[in-house]
C-alpha positions in Angstrom: 59.3 78.5 -25.3 57.2 77.6 -22.8 54.1 79.1 -23.9 54.5 77.7 -27.7 54.6 74.4 -26.4 50.7 74.8 -24.3 49.3 76.4 -27.5 50.3 73.2 -29.6 49.4 70.8 -26.7 46.1 72.8 -26.6 45.6 72.8 -30.1 46.1 69.2 -30.5 43.4 68.4 -27.7 40.6 70.4 -29.8 41.8 68.8 -32.7 41.2 65.4 -30.8 38.0 66.0 -29.4 36.8 67.1 -32.3 37.8 64.3 -34.2 35.5 62.1 -32.2 31.7 62.1 -33.5 29.5 62.1 -30.7 26.0 61.9 -29.5 23.7 64.2 -27.3 21.6 62.4 -24.7 17.4 63.0 -24.9 14.8 61.5 -23.2 12.7 60.4 -26.3 9.9 57.6 -27.4 11.3 53.9 -27.2 9.9 51.0 -29.0 10.5 47.4 -29.4 9.6 45.5 -32.0 10.0 41.6 -32.0 8.6 39.1 -35.0 6.9 36.1 -34.9 5.2 33.3 -36.6 2.3 30.8 -36.2 -1.2 30.1 -37.5 -4.6 31.4 -37.5 -7.2 29.4 -35.3 -10.8 29.8 -34.8 -11.7 31.3 -31.8 -14.9 28.8 -31.6 -14.7 25.8 -32.6 -17.0 22.3 -32.3 -14.5 19.4 -31.6 -14.5 16.3 -33.2 -13.7 13.0 -31.3 -13.8 9.1 -31.3 -17.0 7.8 -30.2 -17.1 7.8 -26.3 -19.4 5.4 -26.3 -17.1 3.0 -28.3 -16.1 -0.1 -26.2 -12.1 -0.3 -27.3 -9.7 1.2 -29.8 -10.9 2.3 -33.2 -8.7 1.9 -36.4 -9.6 4.7 -39.1 -10.6 3.2 -42.3 -11.8 6.4 -44.2 -11.3 10.1 -43.7 -12.3 13.4 -44.9 -9.3 15.2 -46.1 -8.1 18.7 -43.8 -10.0 21.5 -45.0 -12.8 19.6 -46.8 -16.1 21.5 -46.5 -18.5 19.4 -44.7 -22.6 19.8 -44.9 -24.5 19.2 -42.0 -24.4 14.9 -41.1 -21.8 14.5 -43.8 -19.8 11.8 -42.7 -16.7 12.6 -41.4 -15.1 9.4 -40.3 -15.9 5.4 -40.8 -13.8 3.2 -39.0 -12.9 -0.6 -39.6 -15.5 -3.0 -38.3 -13.2 -6.0 -38.7 -12.2 -6.5 -35.3 -16.1 -6.1 -34.0 -17.5 -8.6 -36.4 -15.2 -11.0 -35.1 -15.8 -10.3 -31.4 -19.6 -10.4 -32.4 -18.9 -13.8 -33.7 -16.6 -14.9 -30.9 -19.6 -13.6 -28.5 -22.2 -15.6 -30.3 -20.2 -18.8 -30.2 -19.3 -18.5 -26.4 -23.0 -17.9 -25.8 -24.1 -20.8 -27.8 -21.3 -23.0 -26.2 -22.6 -22.0 -22.5 -26.0 -22.6 -23.5 -25.0 -26.1 -24.3 -22.9 -26.6 -21.1 -26.2 -25.0 -19.4 -28.2 -27.7 -20.6 -25.8 -30.3 -20.2 -25.3 -29.4 -16.3 -29.2 -29.1 -16.3 -29.4 -32.6 -17.1 -26.7 -34.0 -15.5 -28.2 -32.7 -12.2 -31.5 -33.5 -13.0 -31.1 -37.0 -13.5 -28.5 -37.5 -10.3 -31.5 -35.7 -8.6 -33.7 -38.3 -9.8 -31.6 -41.4 -8.9 -30.7 -40.0 -5.5 -34.5 -39.1 -4.9 -35.5 -42.7 -6.1 -32.9 -44.1 -3.5 -34.0 -42.0 -0.7 -37.6 -43.2 -1.1 -36.3 -47.0 -1.4 -34.4 -46.6 1.8 -37.0 -44.9 3.3 -39.4 -48.0 2.3 -37.2 -50.6 3.6 -36.7 -48.7 7.1 -40.8 -48.5 7.3 -40.8 -52.1 6.5 -38.0 -52.8 9.4 -40.1 -51.0 11.8 -43.7 -52.5 11.2 -42.1 -56.1 11.0 -40.3 -56.4 13.9 -38.6 -59.8 15.5 -38.3 -58.8 19.3 -40.4 -61.2 20.5 -38.0 -63.7 22.3 -40.7 -66.5 22.8 -41.3 -67.1 18.6 -38.1 -65.6 17.0 -34.6 -66.6 17.5 -32.0 -64.4 18.7 -30.2 -64.2 15.4 -33.4 -63.4 13.3 -33.4 -60.4 16.2 -30.0 -59.1 15.7 -30.5 -59.8 11.7 -33.9 -57.3 12.1 -32.1 -54.6 14.2 -29.5 -54.8 11.3 -31.8 -54.3 8.7 -33.6 -51.6 10.5 -30.2 -49.5 11.4 -29.1 -50.3 7.5 -32.2 -49.1 6.2 -32.3 -45.8 8.2 -28.3 -45.6 7.2 -29.1 -46.0 3.6 -31.9 -43.2 3.8 -29.5 -40.8 5.3 -26.9 -40.9 2.7 -28.9 -40.7 -0.5 -30.2 -37.6 1.4 -27.1 -36.4 2.3 -25.8 -36.9 -1.4 -28.6 -35.5 -2.6 -28.3 -32.3 -0.7 -24.4 -32.3 -2.2 -25.3 -32.3 -5.5 -27.7 -29.6 -5.7 -25.0 -27.7 -4.3 -22.7 -28.7 -6.6 -25.2 -28.3 -9.7 -25.9 -24.5 -7.9 -22.1 -24.2 -8.2 -21.9 -25.4 -11.8 -24.8 -23.4 -13.2 -23.3 -20.2 -12.0 -20.2 -21.1 -13.4 -21.6 -21.5 -16.6 -24.0 -18.4 -16.1 -20.6 -16.4 -15.8 -19.7 -17.5 -18.9 -23.1 -16.8 -20.6 -22.4 -13.4 -19.3 -19.1 -12.9 -20.3 -20.2 -14.2 -23.7 -23.7 -11.4 -23.5 -20.8 -8.6 -22.8 -18.7 -9.1 -25.6 -22.0 -9.6 -28.0 -23.0 -6.2 -26.2 -19.6 -4.6 -26.8 -19.3 -5.7 -30.5 -22.8 -4.1 -31.3 -22.0 -1.1 -29.6 -18.8 -0.6 -31.8 -20.9 -1.7 -34.9 -23.0 1.3 -34.4 -20.4 3.8 -33.7 -18.7 3.1 -36.6 -19.4 6.6 -38.3 -18.9 9.9 -37.0 -20.7 12.7 -38.4 -20.7 16.4 -39.0 -23.1 18.2 -36.6 -23.5 21.0 -39.1 -22.2 23.0 -42.5 -18.8 24.2 -41.8 -15.0 23.3 -42.8 -13.2 20.2 -41.2 -9.3 21.1 -39.4 -7.8 17.5 -38.7 -6.1 17.6 -35.1 -2.1 17.9 -35.2 -0.5 15.7 -32.4 2.8 17.0 -30.4 4.8 15.7 -33.7 2.9 18.1 -35.7 1.3 15.1 -37.5 -2.4 14.8 -38.4 -4.5 11.6 -38.0 -4.9 9.3 -41.3 -6.7 6.1 -42.4 -5.2 3.5 -40.5 -4.2 5.2 -37.4 -6.0 3.6 -34.2 -7.7 6.0 -32.0 -8.9 5.6 -28.4 -12.6 7.0 -27.3 -12.7 10.0 -27.0 -9.5 10.8 -28.9 -9.5 14.2 -31.0 -9.5 14.0 -34.1 -10.1 17.1 -35.7 -12.6 20.2 -35.1 -15.5 22.1 -37.6 -14.1 26.1 -36.5 -16.5 29.4 -36.1 -15.0 31.1 -39.1 -16.6 34.4 -38.3 -14.2 34.7 -35.2 -10.5 33.9 -35.4 -7.5 34.3 -33.3 -3.6 34.0 -34.0 -1.1 31.4 -32.3 2.3 32.6 -32.5 5.5 31.7 -31.3 8.3 34.1 -29.8 12.0 33.1 -29.5 12.8 33.4 -26.2 15.7 35.4 -26.4 13.4 38.0 -27.8 10.7 37.7 -25.3 11.6 40.1 -22.2 8.9 42.7 -22.4 6.7 40.2 -23.8 2.8 41.3 -22.1 -0.8 40.8 -22.4 -2.4 44.0 -24.4 1.1 44.8 -26.5 -0.7 45.7 -29.9 0.5 43.3 -32.9 0.4 43.2 -36.5 -0.3 40.3 -38.8 0.2 39.4 -42.5 -1.2 36.2 -44.1 1.0 33.6 -45.9 0.6 33.8 -49.8 -1.6 37.0 -49.1 0.7 39.7 -50.1 -0.4 42.9 -48.5 -2.8 41.4 -45.9 -2.0 43.5 -42.7 -4.3 42.4 -39.4 -4.2 44.5 -36.2 -5.1 42.8 -32.7 -3.7 42.9 -29.3 -1.5 40.0 -27.4 -4.3 38.6 -25.2 -2.3 35.4 -23.6 1.6 34.5 -23.2 2.6 31.3 -21.8 4.3 31.6 -18.3 7.5 29.3 -19.5 9.1 28.7 -22.5 9.6 25.3 -24.3 10.5 24.1 -27.6 8.5 24.1 -30.6 9.6 21.1 -32.4 10.7 17.7 -31.1 14.5 17.0 -30.7 15.2 20.8 -31.3 16.1 22.5 -28.3 15.4 26.2 -29.2 13.3 27.1 -26.6 9.7 29.7 -27.6 7.0 31.7 -25.7 3.8 30.8 -27.4 1.1 33.8 -27.5 -2.4 34.3 -28.5 -3.5 37.4 -30.4 -7.1 38.3 -30.3 -7.5 40.3 -33.7 -9.4 43.4 -34.3 -11.7 41.7 -37.0 -12.1 38.7 -39.2 -12.1 38.4 -43.2 -13.1 35.2 -43.8 -12.5 35.5 -47.4 -9.1 36.1 -46.5 -8.3 33.5 -43.2 -8.6 30.2 -43.0 -7.7 27.9 -39.9 -4.3 26.6 -40.3 -2.9 29.9 -42.2 0.5 30.5 -41.8 0.8 34.2 -40.2 3.9 36.3 -39.2 3.7 38.9 -36.6 5.1 41.8 -35.4 4.7 42.5 -31.9 5.2 45.7 -29.8 6.6 44.6 -27.0 7.8 47.7 -25.2 6.8 51.3 -26.2 7.7 54.0 -23.7 8.3 58.0 -23.4 11.4 59.7 -21.3 13.8 56.9 -22.2 17.6 57.7 -22.7 18.0 55.7 -25.9 21.7 55.4 -27.5 23.2 54.0 -29.9 24.9 50.4 -29.5 28.6 51.6 -30.5 28.3 54.5 -27.9 29.0 51.9 -25.0 32.2 50.2 -24.2 33.0 47.4 -21.8 36.3 47.6 -19.9 37.0 45.3 -16.7 33.7 43.8 -16.8 31.8 47.0 -16.8 29.7 48.9 -19.0 30.5 52.3 -19.7 30.5 55.3 -22.1 32.9 58.5 -22.8 31.3 61.8 -21.8 32.8 64.9 -22.8 33.0 67.4 -20.1 35.3 70.8 -21.1 36.6 69.4 -24.2 37.3 66.3 -22.4 36.4 62.4 -22.7 36.0 61.0 -19.2 34.6 57.3 -18.4 31.2 57.1 -16.9 29.7 53.8 -15.6 26.3 52.9 -16.9 23.5 50.6 -15.9 21.3 49.3 -19.1 18.0 47.7 -19.6 16.0 47.0 -22.8 17.4 46.9 -26.2 16.7 47.1 -30.1 18.5 46.2 -33.1 20.7 49.5 -33.0 19.2 51.2 -29.5 19.7 50.2 -25.8 18.4 52.0 -23.3 20.5 53.5 -20.5 18.7 53.5 -16.9 21.5 54.5 -14.8 24.3 56.7 -15.3 23.5 59.6 -18.0 21.7 62.6 -17.9 19.8 64.6 -20.6 22.0 66.7 -22.5 25.1 64.5 -21.9 27.4 64.2 -25.1 28.8 61.0 -25.5 31.2 59.7 -27.8 30.9 57.0 -30.6 34.0 55.8 -30.8 36.4 54.7 -27.9 38.6 58.2 -27.5 41.3 56.1 -26.0 42.3 54.6 -28.8 43.0 57.4 -30.8 44.9 58.8 -28.0 46.7 55.5 -27.6 48.0 56.0 -31.8 48.6 60.1 -31.4 
């Protein structure tokens, strides 16, 4: 009886083990790919920016459309001259006003100086006369006449000193007035010069034949007619169509293993069947949002292309890239369904002697259906593809 019961249990255990699908662990080549999208960009481009010698902000009055073919010396941007014309007119008016002030100041200073010199000369004559005709003989002149003569001499001397002193003060005041008017003239001249400089910087021309690619700001917008730009502000660029690269963005969650040197395949949007190969040449150090007010983080990556086809590839064209972020041999890559989580630990059920036993593991990289196990398994291990304990509990 006991022997029969033991045989029944062994048969049930064998049936249970045989009912659980298993997977044999082998060292294989593991590869992981991620997708990214972005745009083509020229590796060499001549930037077009607002004139550096412009004296202030510039308003765009006319602009060549984005993507236009350009010829050498063709006008790309025209700026509005209204503000500079107004500034030029105001500068000329200020210059004329300052010139009139200077003429008036010089005339008044000259008249005042002439009058003061005349007064000083007259006082000098009076002093000389008083000294030549002294009434100091007591036997001939009365005391009153002698005192009066001394007073006249003193008064004439004081008048001469006063006239000469006032003349010196007036000369200094006139010089100060002329300096102030000179400052006004200089400000007016500077205003005229800036206006004329701005009027000479109203056109931006193409340095050579090419295609215009307008600059995108942080919102993704390009410059438009009516926009105000500052000297040196980027407006666009004329790229070299013979050498292109791709700038793509990878979701932060998919960026593990993204590194320089990894291979990439790209396709150009709107060009079916276009396959372009290349390698990652640069990866951003930090993830950042790609769109304003959207918190999703991306890593930017630059792909150097193996070749450039100008007939197919244009600057700004959207591309879709598949990046090989991981390729290695000898990895224990197992199906996702073979990994279970119990009490906060990841484990697999390894088959030993017809029974399954839980084994704690450590995992590494993963792909859509595979996970690399870095610790806990060995080559040849047979693991369950579903939880055998659930079937046992239901038996």
